N, C-alpha and C positions, 0 to 999 in steps of 0.2 A: 196029657201028652206033652205038656210044657216041660222043657228041660231046664230046670232051675239053674244049674251050673252054667249053661250056655247063656241064659238071659243075664245072669249076674256078671259074667265075664264081658258080655257086650255092653252092659251098663257101665262097668268100670272103664272099658276102652273108650266109650263115648265121653265119659266125664274127663278122662285124661286128654283127649283131643280137644274137647271144648275148653278146658283150662288153658291148653297151649294156645289156642286161637285167641282167647281172652287176653292173655299176656302179650301176644303179638299186636293185638289191636291197641292196647295201652301204650306199647312201645311206639307204634305208628303215630298215635296222638302226640306223644312227647316229641317225636322227630318233626312232625308237622309244625308244632309250636316253635321249635328251634329254627326251622326253615323260615317261618314268618319273621322272626327276630333278625335273622341274617339278611333277609330281603329288605326289611326296614332300614337296617344299617347301611346296606348297599345303596339304597335310594338316598340316604342322607349324604353320602360321600360322592355319589354319581347319579344325580337325578334323571339323567337322560338314559340310563341303563335299564333295560327291561329284564328283570330276573327270570322271567319265564322263558326268555330266549336262550338262557344258558343251558346247554344239554347236560343231562345227568351223567355222572361218572360211575361206571360199573365198579362195584367194590371188589377188591382183590381177596380171594379166598385161598389161603395156603393149603396145600394137600399134605397128607401125612405119608404119602407114598415116597416122596423124594425130599431131600434137604434143599436148602437154598442153593440155587445154581447147579445142583447135582444133575438135573435132567439135561441141561445145556451141555455140560461136560460129557455126559454119557453119549449124547447124540453125536457130538463132534468126534469122540473117541471111536464110536461105532463106525462112523463114516471113514475115519482115518484107517482103521483096521481093514475095512472092506475095499479101500482104494486099490485100483481105479474102478472097481465094480460099483455102479450106482445101485442104491437100495430104495425100496418103496417105504412109505410111512409104516405100513403093517410089519414089514421085515425089521425095521429099526425098533419098533415097539416090542416085538417078540424077543429080539436079542437083548434089549434092555431089561425086559421082564425076567428072562432067564438069568441074566447076570445079577439081578437083585434077589433071585430066589423065589420070585412069584410064579405061580402056575400059569403056563402059557395056554392051557386049555380052558381057562376061565374066561368065557366070552364077555361077560359084563366088565370084568377088570381090564380085559384086553381093549375093549371099546373106550374105556376111560383113559387108559394109558395112551392109546392111539390119538385121542383128541389132544391130550397134553403134549405129546410128541409133535403133532402137526402144528400146534401153536408155537412151540419152540423153533421148529424148522422154518416156519414162515418168518419169525423174527430174525433168525440167523441169516436167512436168505436176503431179507431187507438190509441187514447190516453188511452183507457182502461176504460173509464167512463161508457160506455154502451156495451151491448152484442147483437150481431146480430145472428139470427137463420134463415137459408135459404139463397138462392143465387140469387133469382130473385128480381124484384121490389116489389113483395109481401112478401119480407122477413119481419120478425117480430123483433122488438127491445124491449129490456128490460134494466133496470138499472143493472150495474155491482154490484155484491154482496158487494163490498167495499163502495158503495154509499147508501146502504139501511139503 
């Protein structure tokens, strides 16, 4: 009753995943060695600095959905076109997705784009370019009076 093609496919998949894990573990080893060298150099130039007290920096990963600064421009343009009507993050994301030609009914893609839009909106709000009203994910966004 053994399905040989199923077993061979599972063996191949396991070998692939195992190889990927092995490569990542080797990369982690190299990065840990580099970190030790940087820590030693830091202690040479600043003996009283504790390298473990330096918080890690989250690496930036560029998405393939939008070009550099494109999402910021699209967010501001969407709010400018909707002015004075405030929009939610979900509404902004759907408008941008439709403008880019992405399917608005793809829930997975919509979730990803909404998270990216929310990040951009928070940064723009911090810069003073837009104004947020509300405190939940259903908060509404409008352009700051200076950009009208």
